[in-house]
C-alpha positions in Angstrom: 24.2 13.7 29.2 23.3 10.1 28.4 22.5 8.5 25.1 20.2 5.8 23.8 19.9 4.5 20.3 16.5 4.2 18.6 15.4 2.5 15.5 11.7 3.0 14.6 10.0 0.6 12.2 6.7 -1.3 12.3 8.7 -4.2 11.0 10.2 -5.1 14.4 12.6 -7.7 13.0 14.1 -5.1 10.6 14.4 -2.6 13.4 16.0 -5.2 15.6 18.6 -6.1 13.0 19.4 -2.5 12.3 20.0 -1.8 16.0 22.2 -5.0 16.3 24.1 -4.0 13.2 24.8 -0.5 14.7 26.0 -2.0 18.0 28.1 -4.8 16.6 31.2 -2.8 15.8 31.3 -1.6 19.5 31.4 -5.3 20.5 33.6 -6.9 17.8 35.5 -3.9 16.5 35.8 -2.3 13.1 37.9 -4.9 11.4 40.5 -5.2 14.0 40.5 -6.8 17.5 37.5 -6.1 19.8 38.0 -2.8 21.6 39.0 -3.5 25.2 37.6 -0.2 26.6 34.2 -1.0 25.1 34.3 -4.5 26.7 35.1 -3.0 30.1 32.1 -0.6 29.6 29.8 -3.4 28.7 30.9 -5.4 31.7 30.2 -2.4 34.0 26.7 -2.3 32.5 26.1 -5.9 33.3 26.4 -7.4 29.8 29.5 -9.5 30.3 27.7 -12.8 29.6 26.2 -11.4 26.4 29.5 -10.1 25.2 31.1 -13.6 25.9 28.3 -15.1 23.8 29.0 -12.8 20.9 32.8 -13.3 21.1 32.2 -17.1 21.0 30.1 -16.8 17.9 32.8 -14.7 16.3 35.6 -17.0 17.3 33.7 -19.9 15.7 33.7 -18.1 12.4 30.1 -17.1 12.3 29.3 -14.4 9.8 28.4 -10.9 11.0 24.9 -11.5 9.6 24.5 -14.6 11.8 25.9 -12.7 14.8 23.4 -9.8 14.2 20.6 -12.4 14.2 21.9 -13.9 17.4 22.5 -10.6 19.2 21.2 -11.0 22.7 17.7 -9.4 23.2 18.5 -8.2 26.7 21.5 -6.3 25.5 19.6 -4.7 22.6 16.8 -3.6 25.0 19.3 -2.3 27.5 21.2 -0.2 25.0 18.5 1.1 22.7 15.0 0.8 21.4 13.7 -0.9 18.3 10.1 -1.2 17.1 7.1 0.9 16.5 7.1 4.6 17.3 4.7 4.3 20.2 7.1 2.7 22.5 10.2 4.8 21.7 9.8 7.8 24.0 9.2 5.7 27.1 12.1 3.4 26.3 14.4 6.4 26.0 13.1 7.8 29.2 13.9 4.6 31.0 17.4 4.4 29.5 18.5 7.9 30.5 17.0 8.4 33.9 18.3 11.5 35.7 20.3 12.8 32.8 20.2 16.5 32.2 20.4 15.9 28.4 19.1 12.8 26.6 20.9 12.2 23.3 19.0 10.0 21.0 21.3 8.3 18.5 19.3 7.7 15.3 19.6 4.2 13.8 17.8 4.1 10.5 16.2 0.8 9.5 16.5 1.6 5.8 17.5 4.1 3.2 16.2 7.6 2.8 15.0 10.2 5.3 11.7 8.4 6.4 13.4 6.1 9.0 15.4 9.1 10.3 12.3 11.3 10.5 10.5 8.5 12.3 13.1 8.5 15.1 13.1 12.2 15.4 9.3 12.5 15.6 9.0 9.6 18.1 11.8 10.8 20.4 11.3 14.6 20.1 11.8 16.6 23.3 8.0 16.9 23.7 7.8 13.1 24.0 11.0 12.5 25.9 11.1 14.8 28.9 
């Protein structure tokens, strides 16, 4: 099994922020020190430079909101999908090649069920095969 995160929203900037917000704790931690095992995993995936950039922003005292805005695009696109529904299924396919099971981790862009339903519909098994 392999997983990919998806945030569906026609407001691409809002979807981007939501995905970055969902990934940030895996980079900087949940209130404690950055998780070393996650860092090693990101390094293996080729995101060492991006993690260094985020660590530097954090060490300079930048707010989480600022870090979310500065989250590296290459890392976001490598770990998930954000944007309109039309591109989601193909992005998930590219992120989980060869996996027997593709797990789509829903990242809602806002409150309520509509953002969740949008991800489910865009990444349903009929679209992601």
